[in-house]
N, C-alpha and C positions, 0 to 999 in steps of 0.2 A: 480420508482427508485429502482434499485436492491440493496440488502443489501450485497454488496461485497466490501472489502477493495481494493482500487485502487493500493496499493503498494505490499501487500502480497498475495492477492487473497483469503483471508480468507472470508468464507461465512457462511450461516446458517447451523446448524446441527440439526438432528432430533433425538429425544429420547422419553422417556416415563415419564409421571407423574405416580408415584406409590403411591397408597393409603395405609392406615394402613391395609386394608383387602387384599393387594397385587393386587388390580385391576390396570391394566395398560391402560392409554390413551395416544395417540400420542400428542406430543408437539414439538415446535420449539425453539431452542436456537439461538438467534440472536447475532452477534458480536457487540461490543460497538464501533459504528462508530461516528467519529467526523469530522466536516468540519474544515480543517486546511489550513493555508497558510504557505508553506515551501519556504525557500529562497535558491536559487541556487547561490553558491559563484562564480563559474566559469562563469556563464551567467549574473550575476548581476541582476537577475530578481526573482520575487516571483511567485509561482504557487499555485493554490487552488486545494486541493485533499480532497476526502472523505476517511479517514484513520481510521483503528481500533487503539485503544489505544496500543495494543501490537505492531502493526506495527510502531507506532510513537516512541515507546521506542527502537525498532530495528534500526530505522533510526538514532536516536541520538547516539546509541551505536556504529554504524559504521562510525560516523564522519560527518553526514549530508546527505542531499538529493543526492548530486553528487556521493559520494562514494556508497551509497545504490543502486542507479539506475545502476551504472556500474557493481556492483557485482551480481545483481539479474537477473535471467533468464527471457527471454521475455514472456514466457508462463504465468507467474504470474502477469505481469503488465497489467494495463488497457490501452486502446488506447491513452489516454492523457499522461500517464506516459511514454509510448513508444515514443511518439513524443518528450518529453523532453529528453529522453535518446538519441535519434538520434541527437538532437541539441547539446548535450554534446559531443558526439563523433565527430561531425562536428567541434565544437570549438576546441577540442583537436588536430584534424588534422591540422587546420589552424595555431594553435600556434606552432606545431612542424615544419611546413613548414617555418615559419617566423624566 
C-alpha cells in the first residue's frame, strides 16, 4: 500500500539524518496518513479514504468533501477520489436539469 494521500497527493519525502559529527545518512519522511470516512452531502453517502492530517484539515477548511473535490485538480486525486468527483458533477448536472 503506497504512502500517498488520496486527496492531496502528498507523499514521502527524502532527507538526511545529521549526526553531531555532521555525518549524513539517507532517511524517509512519511506523511501522517489516517483512514477516514468522509460524508458527501450532495450524494448522501460516505466514502473511505486514506488521507493525511494536513489534507483532512484542508477539506474541513473548504467546507467539506464536496467543495474540496470540485476545487482540486484531477492530477492530485486518487482514482477513487476521481470517481467520487465524477459522481458529484453528474449529480450537479441532473439537479440543474430538473
